[in-house]
N, C-alpha and C positions, 0 to 999 in steps of 0.2 A: 612127831604127832602132828605139827602144823602142816607139814608137806602133805600128810595123809588126808587131813581135813580140806585142804586146798584142792587136792586131786578129786575129792568127793564132791566138790562144787561148792564149798562154803567159802565165801569172800568176807573181806573185812566189813564191808556195808551191811552184811547179813547180822554180823556179831554186834555192830554198833546199833542197829535197829532193834535187835534183841535186848540190848542194854537199856535203851531208852524206854522200851515197851515195859520192861521189868520194873522201872521206877514208877510208871503210871499203874501197873499192876499192884505194886506195893501199897499204894495209897488206896486203890480199890479194895485190896484185901482187908486193909485195916478198917476201912468204913464198913465193909461187908460183915467183918467179924464183930464189930462194935453193934451193929443193928441186929444180927442174926442170933447173937448169944448175949442178950441184955443182962442176964444174972452173972455173967463171968467178968464184968468189968473191963476197965481200960487196960490193965496188965496184959490180959490175953490177946486183946486186939493189937496191941504193941508188939507182942512176941510174933505174931502172924506177919505184920507189916515188916518187921526188922528181918524175919527169915526170908521173905520174898526180895527185900531190899539188899540183901547180901548177894543176890545173883548179879547185880549190875556191875560192881567192880570186876568180878570175874569175866564177864562178857566184854567189857571194855578192854581188859587185858588181852584177851583172846583176839578182839579186833585189831589191837596194836600189834600182836605177834603176826597175824595174818597180813596186815599192811606191811610190816617190815618184809615178810616172806615175798609179797607181790612186788615190792620195790626191788628187792634183789633179783627176783625172777624176770622182772621187766614187764610183767602183765599189768600192774597198776599203772605206769607211765604209758604203756602202750595203749591202754584203754582210754586214758586222758587225751593222748595225741590223736587216737582215731576219733574221739568225740570232737576235738577241736577241728579237725579236718573236715568232718561231716557239717558242722556248723558253718565253717567258711564256704563249703560247696553250696550249702542251702541259701546263704546270704548272697552269694554270687548269681544264683539262678532266679531269685526272687525279684 
């Protein structure tokens, strides 16, 4: 499954970004539920925040799995090496 996701273009950076975004979205959802449904109370807002907040560990896990796959495949280190070379070339021409 990880190989298939990687082949579709999903990278570890994408999963990590989505995980961090889901943490912010969890707080936003909690606040929005608290304000939009004032008669429902804090319990309902907490449930919405927790529901969205549970996405983050899954996405971080997916990011780790993709990162391990990228390291085994060589694309992660290859990208880091290419970025380093590009920076050295730019520093030499400046």
